[in-house]
C-alpha positions as CSV (number, residue, x, y, z in Angstrom):
1,X,-0.8,-16.1,-12.1
2,X,-3.7,-18.4,-12.8
3,X,-1.5,-20.3,-15.3
4,X,1.3,-20.6,-12.7
5,X,3.9,-23.3,-13.3
6,X,4.8,-23.3,-9.5
7,X,2.3,-25.2,-7.3
8,X,3.3,-23.1,-4.1
9,X,3.0,-26.4,-2.2
10,X,4.6,-25.1,1.0
11,X,4.5,-21.6,2.4
12,X,6.9,-19.7,4.6
13,X,5.5,-17.9,7.6
14,X,8.8,-17.0,9.2
15,X,11.5,-14.6,8.0
16,X,13.7,-16.0,5.3
17,X,17.2,-17.2,6.0
18,X,18.4,-13.8,4.6
19,X,16.8,-12.0,7.6
20,X,19.3,-13.5,10.0
21,X,22.2,-12.7,7.7
22,X,21.0,-9.1,7.3
23,X,20.6,-8.7,11.1
24,X,16.8,-8.7,11.4
25,X,15.0,-10.5,14.2
26,X,11.2,-10.5,14.4
27,X,10.0,-9.2,17.8
28,X,9.1,-11.9,20.2
29,X,5.5,-13.0,20.4
30,X,4.9,-11.3,23.8
31,X,6.4,-8.1,22.5
32,X,4.0,-8.3,19.5
33,X,1.1,-8.8,21.8
34,X,2.2,-5.9,24.0
35,X,2.5,-3.7,20.9
36,X,-1.3,-3.9,20.4
37,X,-2.1,-2.4,23.8
38,X,-2.5,1.2,25.0
39,X,-0.4,0.4,28.1
40,X,2.4,-1.3,26.2
41,X,2.1,-4.4,28.3
42,X,0.7,-7.7,27.2
43,X,-2.5,-8.9,28.7
44,X,-2.4,-12.0,30.9
45,X,-2.6,-15.2,28.9
46,X,-2.8,-13.2,25.6
47,X,-1.2,-15.0,22.6
48,X,0.2,-13.6,19.4
49,X,-2.0,-14.4,16.3
50,X,-1.3,-17.4,14.2
51,X,1.5,-17.0,11.7
52,X,-0.9,-18.5,9.1
53,X,-3.0,-15.3,9.6
54,X,-0.2,-12.8,10.1
55,X,3.1,-14.3,8.9
56,X,6.4,-12.6,9.5
57,X,8.0,-10.3,6.9
58,X,10.1,-12.3,4.5
59,X,13.2,-10.0,4.3
60,X,14.5,-11.2,1.0
61,X,17.8,-9.9,-0.3
62,X,17.6,-6.2,-1.2
63,X,14.3,-5.8,0.6
64,X,13.8,-2.6,2.7
65,X,14.4,-4.3,6.1
66,X,17.4,-6.2,4.6
67,X,19.0,-2.8,4.1
68,X,17.8,-1.4,7.4
69,X,17.1,-4.4,9.8
70,X,17.2,-2.2,12.9
71,X,14.4,0.1,11.8
72,X,12.5,1.0,15.1
73,X,9.1,-0.6,15.6
74,X,6.0,1.5,16.2
75,X,3.7,0.0,18.8
76,X,0.1,1.1,19.3
77,X,1.3,3.0,22.4
78,X,4.0,4.9,20.6
79,X,1.5,5.7,17.7
80,X,-1.0,7.0,20.2
81,X,1.6,9.3,21.8
82,X,3.1,10.6,18.5
83,X,2.9,14.4,18.8
84,X,2.9,14.9,15.0
85,X,-0.1,12.6,14.4
86,X,-3.3,14.4,13.6
87,X,-6.2,13.0,15.6
88,X,-9.5,12.4,13.8
89,X,-12.2,14.9,14.8
90,X,-15.9,15.3,13.9
91,X,-14.9,18.4,12.0
92,X,-12.0,16.8,10.1
93,X,-12.7,13.2,9.4
94,X,-13.2,13.0,5.6
95,X,-10.7,11.5,3.3
96,X,-10.7,13.1,-0.1
97,X,-9.4,11.4,-3.3
98,X,-8.4,13.7,-6.2
99,X,-8.7,12.1,-9.6
100,X,-5.7,12.3,-11.9
101,X,-5.3,15.9,-13.3
102,X,-7.1,16.7,-16.6
103,X,-5.1,18.0,-19.6
104,X,-6.4,20.4,-22.2
105,X,-6.6,19.0,-25.7
106,X,-4.4,22.0,-26.9
107,X,-1.6,20.7,-24.7
108,X,-1.7,17.1,-25.7
109,X,2.1,16.7,-25.3
110,X,1.6,16.8,-21.5
111,X,-0.9,13.9,-21.8
112,X,1.5,12.0,-23.9
113,X,4.1,12.0,-21.1
114,X,1.8,9.6,-19.2
115,X,2.2,7.0,-21.9
116,X,5.4,4.9,-21.9
117,X,7.2,4.5,-25.2
118,X,7.9,0.9,-24.0
119,X,4.2,0.0,-24.4
120,X,3.1,-1.7,-27.7
121,X,-0.3,-1.8,-29.3
122,X,-1.2,-5.0,-27.4
123,X,-0.5,-3.9,-23.9
124,X,-0.9,-0.2,-24.3
125,X,-4.7,-0.2,-24.4
126,X,-5.1,-1.2,-20.7
127,X,-7.3,1.5,-19.2
128,X,-6.1,3.6,-16.3
129,X,-7.7,2.6,-13.0
130,X,-10.9,4.6,-12.3
131,X,-10.7,7.0,-9.4
132,X,-14.2,6.0,-8.3
133,X,-13.0,2.4,-7.8
134,X,-10.2,3.7,-5.6
135,X,-12.7,5.7,-3.6
136,X,-14.8,2.6,-3.1
137,X,-11.9,0.5,-2.1
138,X,-10.6,3.1,0.4
139,X,-14.1,3.6,1.8
140,X,-14.1,-0.1,2.8
141,X,-10.5,-0.1,3.9
142,X,-10.9,2.9,6.2
143,X,-14.4,2.3,7.3
144,X,-16.2,4.0,9.2
145,X,-14.5,7.2,8.0
146,X,-16.1,8.9,4.9
147,X,-14.1,8.8,1.7
148,X,-15.1,11.1,-1.1
149,X,-14.0,12.1,-4.6
150,X,-12.7,15.7,-4.6
151,X,-15.4,17.6,-6.5
152,X,-13.1,19.9,-8.5
153,X,-10.6,18.4,-10.9
154,X,-6.9,19.3,-11.0
155,X,-5.6,20.5,-14.3
156,X,-2.1,20.2,-15.8
157,X,-1.4,23.0,-18.1
158,X,1.5,25.1,-19.5
159,X,3.5,27.2,-17.1
160,X,3.7,30.9,-17.9
161,X,7.3,30.9,-19.0
162,X,6.3,28.8,-22.1
163,X,3.5,31.1,-23.3
164,X,6.1,33.6,-24.6
165,X,7.5,30.9,-26.9
166,X,6.3,31.2,-30.5
167,X,6.0,27.4,-30.7
168,X,3.4,25.8,-28.5
169,X,1.3,22.6,-28.1
170,X,2.6,19.6,-30.1
171,X,5.3,21.7,-31.8
172,X,6.8,22.7,-28.5
173,X,10.3,21.1,-28.2
174,X,10.2,18.7,-25.3
175,X,13.7,19.6,-24.2
176,X,12.6,23.2,-23.5
177,X,9.9,22.2,-21.1
178,X,11.2,22.4,-17.5
179,X,7.9,23.2,-15.7
180,X,4.2,22.7,-16.0
181,X,1.4,24.2,-13.9
182,X,-1.0,22.2,-11.7
183,X,-4.1,24.2,-11.2
184,X,-7.0,23.6,-8.8
185,X,-9.5,26.4,-9.2
186,X,-7.6,29.7,-9.1
187,X,-4.5,28.5,-7.3
188,X,-1.7,27.3,-9.6
189,X,1.4,25.5,-8.5
190,X,4.6,25.2,-10.6
191,X,5.6,21.6,-11.1
192,X,9.2,20.8,-12.2
193,X,9.5,18.4,-15.1
194,X,12.5,16.1,-15.7
195,X,13.2,14.6,-19.1
196,X,14.7,11.1,-19.0
197,X,16.9,9.4,-21.5
198,X,15.8,6.0,-22.7
199,X,13.7,5.7,-19.6
200,X,10.4,3.9,-19.0
201,X,8.8,7.3,-19.5
202,X,10.1,10.3,-21.4
203,X,9.2,12.9,-18.7
204,X,8.6,12.9,-15.0
205,X,6.8,15.3,-12.6
206,X,8.4,16.3,-9.3
207,X,6.7,14.6,-6.4
208,X,7.5,17.3,-3.8
209,X,5.8,20.0,-6.0
210,X,2.8,17.8,-6.4
211,X,2.5,17.4,-2.7
212,X,2.7,21.2,-2.3
213,X,-0.2,21.6,-4.7
214,X,-2.2,19.0,-2.7
215,X,-1.6,21.0,0.5
216,X,-2.9,24.1,-1.2
217,X,-6.1,22.3,-2.2
218,X,-6.9,20.7,1.2
219,X,-10.6,21.1,2.1
220,X,-11.4,22.5,5.5
221,X,-13.2,19.3,6.6
222,X,-10.5,17.0,5.3
223,X,-8.6,14.6,7.5
224,X,-6.4,13.9,4.5
225,X,-6.2,14.2,0.7
226,X,-4.8,11.7,-1.8
227,X,-3.8,13.0,-5.2
228,X,-3.7,10.4,-7.9
229,X,-1.5,11.0,-11.0
230,X,-1.1,9.1,-14.2
231,X,2.4,10.5,-14.9
232,X,5.7,9.1,-13.8
233,X,7.1,11.0,-10.8
234,X,10.5,11.5,-9.1
235,X,11.4,12.9,-5.7
236,X,15.0,14.0,-6.0
237,X,17.7,14.2,-8.6
238,X,19.1,10.9,-7.2
239,X,15.9,9.0,-7.7
240,X,15.0,7.0,-10.8
241,X,11.3,7.2,-9.9
242,X,8.8,7.1,-7.1
243,X,5.4,5.5,-6.7
244,X,4.1,7.6,-3.9
245,X,4.8,9.6,-0.8
246,X,2.8,11.1,2.1
247,X,3.4,14.1,4.3
248,X,1.4,12.7,7.2
249,X,1.6,15.8,9.4
250,X,0.4,17.9,6.4
251,X,-2.4,15.5,5.7
252,X,-1.4,14.9,2.0
253,X,-0.3,12.0,-0.1
254,X,0.4,11.5,-3.8
255,X,0.4,8.2,-5.7
256,X,1.3,7.6,-9.3
257,X,-0.1,4.7,-11.3
258,X,2.7,5.0,-14.0
259,X,5.0,2.2,-12.8
260,X,2.1,-0.2,-12.0
261,X,1.0,-0.6,-15.6
262,X,0.9,-4.4,-16.3
263,X,2.2,-3.8,-19.8
264,X,5.5,-2.7,-18.3
265,X,6.1,-5.7,-16.1
266,X,8.6,-7.4,-18.4
267,X,10.5,-4.1,-19.0
268,X,10.8,-3.6,-15.2
269,X,11.6,-7.2,-14.4
270,X,8.5,-7.9,-12.3
271,X,7.3,-11.5,-11.8
272,X,3.6,-11.8,-11.4
273,X,3.7,-15.5,-10.5
274,X,5.1,-14.8,-7.0
275,X,3.3,-11.6,-6.2
276,X,1.3,-11.8,-2.9
277,X,0.3,-14.3,-1.6
278,X,2.6,-16.5,-3.6
279,X,5.5,-14.4,-2.3
280,X,5.4,-16.8,0.7
281,X,6.1,-19.8,-1.5
282,X,9.0,-21.6,0.1
283,X,10.5,-22.7,-3.2
284,X,10.4,-19.1,-4.4
285,X,12.0,-17.7,-1.2
286,X,14.7,-20.3,-1.3
287,X,15.5,-19.5,-4.9
288,X,15.7,-15.8,-4.1
289,X,17.9,-16.3,-1.1
290,X,20.2,-18.8,-2.8
291,X,20.4,-16.8,-6.0
292,X,21.6,-13.8,-4.1
293,X,24.1,-15.9,-2.3
294,X,25.8,-17.0,-5.5
295,X,27.5,-13.6,-5.8
296,X,28.1,-13.2,-2.0
297,X,29.5,-16.5,-0.5
298,X,28.6,-17.0,3.1
299,X,30.3,-18.9,5.9
300,X,29.5,-22.6,5.9
301,X,28.0,-22.5,9.4
302,X,25.6,-19.8,8.5
303,X,24.6,-21.7,5.3
304,X,23.9,-24.8,7.4
305,X,21.9,-23.0,10.0
306,X,19.9,-21.0,7.5
307,X,19.0,-24.1,5.4
308,X,17.3,-25.8,8.4
309,X,14.2,-23.6,7.8
310,X,13.4,-25.6,4.6
311,X,13.6,-29.0,6.4
312,X,11.0,-28.0,9.1
313,X,8.3,-26.6,6.9
314,X,5.0,-28.1,6.1
315,X,1.8,-27.1,4.3
316,X,-0.4,-24.8,6.3
317,X,-3.9,-25.4,7.7
318,X,-6.5,-25.4,4.8
319,X,-8.8,-23.0,6.6
320,X,-6.1,-20.5,7.5
321,X,-6.2,-17.1,5.8
322,X,-2.8,-17.5,4.1
323,X,-3.5,-21.0,2.8
324,X,-7.0,-19.9,1.7
325,X,-5.4,-17.1,-0.3
326,X,-3.0,-19.5,-2.1
327,X,-5.8,-22.0,-2.8
328,X,-7.8,-19.2,-4.4
329,X,-5.1,-18.6,-7.0
330,X,-5.5,-22.2,-8.3
331,X,-9.2,-21.5,-9.2
332,X,-9.0,-18.9,-12.0
333,X,-12.2,-17.2,-13.4
334,X,-13.9,-19.2,-16.2
335,X,-16.2,-16.5,-17.6
336,X,-14.8,-14.9,-20.7
337,X,-16.0,-11.5,-19.5
338,X,-14.2,-12.0,-16.2
339,X,-11.0,-13.2,-17.9
340,X,-11.0,-10.0,-20.0
341,X,-11.0,-7.9,-16.9
342,X,-8.0,-9.7,-15.3
343,X,-5.3,-7.3,-16.4
344,X,-7.3,-4.2,-15.7
345,X,-8.0,-5.5,-12.2
346,X,-4.3,-6.2,-11.7
347,X,-3.6,-2.6,-12.4
348,X,-6.4,-1.4,-10.1
349,X,-5.2,-3.7,-7.2
350,X,-1.7,-2.3,-7.3
351,X,-2.9,1.3,-7.2
352,X,-5.4,0.5,-4.5
353,X,-2.8,-1.0,-2.2
354,X,-0.3,1.8,-2.6
355,X,-3.1,4.3,-2.0
356,X,-4.1,2.5,1.2
357,X,-0.4,2.5,2.3
358,X,0.2,6.2,1.7
359,X,-3.0,7.2,3.5
360,X,-1.8,5.0,6.4
361,X,1.1,7.4,6.8
362,X,-1.5,10.3,7.0
363,X,-3.0,8.5,10.0
364,X,0.4,8.4,11.6
365,X,1.3,4.8,10.8
366,X,5.1,4.3,10.4
367,X,6.5,1.4,8.3
368,X,5.8,-1.9,10.0
369,X,8.5,-4.3,11.1
370,X,6.4,-6.7,13.1
371,X,4.7,-8.7,10.4
372,X,4.1,-9.0,6.6
373,X,1.8,-6.0,6.4
374,X,0.4,-3.4,4.1
375,X,2.5,-0.8,6.0
376,X,5.8,-2.6,5.3
377,X,8.3,-0.5,3.5
378,X,9.4,-1.4,-0.1
379,X,12.8,-0.8,-1.6
380,X,11.8,-1.8,-5.1
381,X,8.8,-2.5,-7.3
382,X,9.5,-6.2,-6.9
383,X,9.1,-6.0,-3.1
384,X,6.1,-3.7,-3.6
385,X,4.1,-6.4,-5.4
386,X,5.2,-9.1,-3.0
387,X,3.7,-7.1,-0.1
388,X,0.5,-8.0,1.8
389,X,-2.7,-6.1,1.2
390,X,-3.9,-6.3,4.8
391,X,-3.0,-4.5,8.0
392,X,-1.3,-6.7,10.5
393,X,-2.6,-7.2,14.1
394,X,-0.8,-4.1,15.4
395,X,-1.5,-1.7,12.5
396,X,-5.2,-2.8,12.6
397,X,-5.4,-1.6,16.1
398,X,-4.0,1.8,15.2
399,X,-6.5,2.3,12.3
400,X,-9.3,1.1,14.4
401,X,-8.5,3.5,17.1
402,X,-8.3,6.4,14.6
403,X,-11.7,5.5,13.4
404,X,-13.0,5.7,17.0
405,X,-11.4,9.1,17.7
406,X,-14.1,11.1,16.0
407,X,-16.9,9.5,18.1
408,X,-14.9,10.0,21.3
409,X,-14.4,13.7,20.7
410,X,-16.9,16.5,21.4
411,X,-17.4,19.5,19.1
412,X,-14.3,21.3,20.6
413,X,-12.1,18.3,19.8
414,X,-11.7,17.4,23.5
415,X,-11.8,13.9,24.7
416,X,-15.2,12.7,26.0
417,X,-15.0,11.9,29.7
418,X,-16.8,9.3,31.8
419,X,-16.8,8.3,35.4
420,X,-14.9,10.7,37.7
421,X,-13.9,13.1,34.9
422,X,-11.1,10.9,33.6
423,X,-10.8,10.4,29.9
424,X,-12.6,7.3,28.7
425,X,-10.0,4.9,27.7
426,X,-11.1,1.6,26.0
427,X,-9.1,-1.5,25.5
428,X,-7.7,-1.1,22.0
429,X,-8.3,-4.7,21.0
430,X,-11.9,-4.7,22.2
431,X,-12.5,-1.4,20.4
432,X,-11.2,-2.6,17.1
433,X,-12.4,-6.2,16.9
434,X,-15.9,-5.4,15.7
435,X,-14.7,-2.5,13.5
436,X,-12.1,-4.9,11.9
437,X,-14.8,-7.4,11.3
438,X,-17.0,-4.8,9.6
439,X,-14.1,-3.4,7.5
440,X,-13.2,-6.9,6.4
441,X,-16.8,-7.7,5.4
442,X,-16.9,-4.6,3.2
443,X,-13.5,-5.4,1.6
444,X,-14.6,-9.0,1.1
445,X,-17.7,-7.8,-0.8
446,X,-15.5,-5.7,-3.1
447,X,-13.0,-8.5,-3.6
448,X,-15.7,-11.0,-4.6
449,X,-17.0,-8.5,-7.2
450,X,-13.4,-8.0,-8.6
451,X,-12.4,-11.7,-8.2
452,X,-11.2,-11.9,-11.8
453,X,-8.1,-10.1,-10.5
454,X,-5.7,-12.5,-8.9
455,X,-4.9,-10.2,-6.0
456,X,-8.5,-9.5,-5.3
457,X,-9.5,-13.1,-5.5
458,X,-6.7,-14.1,-3.1
459,X,-7.4,-11.3,-0.8
460,X,-11.1,-12.1,-0.8
461,X,-10.2,-15.7,0.3
462,X,-7.9,-14.3,3.0
463,X,-10.6,-12.0,4.2
464,X,-13.2,-14.8,4.3
465,X,-11.0,-16.9,6.5
466,X,-10.1,-13.9,8.7
467,X,-13.8,-13.0,9.1
468,X,-14.4,-16.6,10.3
469,X,-11.6,-16.2,12.9
470,X,-13.0,-12.9,14.1
471,X,-16.5,-14.2,14.4
472,X,-15.3,-17.1,16.5
473,X,-13.3,-14.8,18.7
474,X,-16.2,-12.5,19.3
475,X,-18.4,-15.5,20.3
476,X,-15.9,-16.3,23.0
477,X,-16.1,-12.8,24.6
């Protein structure tokens, strides 16, 4: 992206013209403000945040909300009242990250499934993201909750029904293999294997089986566990592939790094130039909307109404988070050592964001429809990499409140009471402002360290501008 041919001169902070055609309308500002409160009512004189901090979702053709524009919003109040949501308690507040399963050398064919035949010698040497880096990122993202690497490794090995075969290891015919075993200590879960024809990967592991294995390994003190896998995964027979899934009520999530390999971008039709934050580039959005319209002619009145959005748009404030993120892309790293890390950090950033998203579901967060947000749904890999890395104003309140729950519970998991025996209820915005500031500072430190990666450099700039906004807001309290 550092060699981008598009200057991203103007940015779009409102939904694209396709949103109206699809039937999506962003909730009104007062409704968005009300969605951040425990009462469900907007505070007097409260204003929605600037769209240059939290822009609207783009809703490009074939995006998730373009297919389902009426998906119900989840306010802070509805999140708080969700019966299936697990509260954070002093006894269960740790987030565990399980590194990708190990594979014995004698069963190397299982390891080979994690390498795509579409990779050549040039792009096939990109290292898999390190689980410790994911732990560090998530520890900042979900601060103050502890995030730890699961001590014992998972192991992928042969399922018992193969041991009776005379042929084994590398000589085992791939077509015969329908199951493998995922072991964690003594427990062992059977994982279905699907062979693909001329696919990006030759074999895929079943996502639901992996989730079952994660449930079996859940530590007693875990709020949630995230299992990372290097292999390509699928959820059902109708799916081509999946990148991740969470069973929030069961406290488990699985994320695969397979499809995020930068060496597969061309094969999968992914455009890096307009990944976030450049996904808000007006010229790009216009091209995407008009390109989709070529095959689906629209009424002239709708075309005229939709095109007005381009006439009214101007460059954003230079000190706004979104504009700062775009500006950061124009200043690529100059050190050769940093340039060499660019592709590896691109890989890491993709896995880090999806890991953050899936763990968000474990905290009870539904897909967001209010803003461009980490918790937005994604109907494709293309929409995935266009997505924002931050939590919006509403989802931030939810995560902030979850982080406060453990400190507001006693040893029996009951709410701490104050005054006349009534549960102590804080204003959600006041509770989370300082916590958001500290989380953003920790994320900012990481992004500066990893600034050779375009996403991290842009996110670092966004965070820097957002930190300045929060510090100013806290001064006014």
